C-alpha positions in Angstrom: 14.3 -5.6 13.3 10.6 -6.5 12.7 8.8 -4.8 10.0 6.3 -2.0 10.6 2.7 -1.6 9.5 2.1 1.0 6.7 1.3 4.4 8.2 2.7 6.7 5.5 2.2 7.0 1.8 5.0 5.2 -0.1 5.4 8.1 -2.5 4.9 11.3 -0.5 5.8 10.2 3.0 2.6 11.8 4.3 0.2 10.0 6.6 -2.1 7.7 4.8 -5.8 8.3 4.3 -7.3 4.9 5.1 -10.2 5.6 2.7 -7.8 5.7 -0.2 -6.5 2.2 -0.9 -6.2 -0.6 -3.4 -5.9 -4.3 -2.9 -3.1 -6.0 -4.7 -2.0 -9.7 -4.5 -4.0 -10.2 -1.3 -2.5 -7.1 0.4 -4.1 -3.7 1.0 -2.0 -0.6 0.2 -3.0 2.8 1.5 -2.2 6.2 0.1 -2.5 9.9 1.1 -4.2 10.9 -2.1 -5.4 9.6 -5.5 -2.3 10.9 -7.2 -0.2 8.4 -5.3 -2.8 5.6 -5.8 -2.7 6.2 -9.6 1.1 6.2 -9.6 1.1 2.8 -7.8 -1.5 1.4 -10.2 0.8 2.1 -13.1 3.2 -0.6 -11.9 1.7 -2.4 -8.9 4.0 -5.4 -8.7 7.1 -3.3 -9.0 6.0 -0.9 -6.2 4.9 -3.8 -4.0 8.4 -5.2 -4.2 9.8 -1.8 -3.2 7.4 -1.5 -0.3 8.3 -5.0 1.0 12.1 -4.3 0.6 11.6 -1.3 2.9 10.3 -3.7 5.6 6.8 -2.3 5.5 4.1 -4.9 6.4 0.9 -4.4 4.5 -2.5 -5.4 5.9 -4.2 -8.4 4.3 -7.0 -7.4 2.0 -10.4 -8.4 3.3 -11.6 -11.5 1.4 -14.7 -11.0 -0.7 -17.4 -13.6 0.1 -20.4 -13.9 -2.3 
């Protein structure tokens, strides 16, 4: 079964607010609220592994050009 794009917060299961996100290892992770974002930031690599194991495909983070 192919993976699915992230549409829900990995902690709450609620729909994501696309204005609340963080970029980690080239991927963008979305959250429903800052509480979930802060929880993710406490252990980003560990939570990234859990997200990927669930088959969730994260969007690539936009590259910063200066």
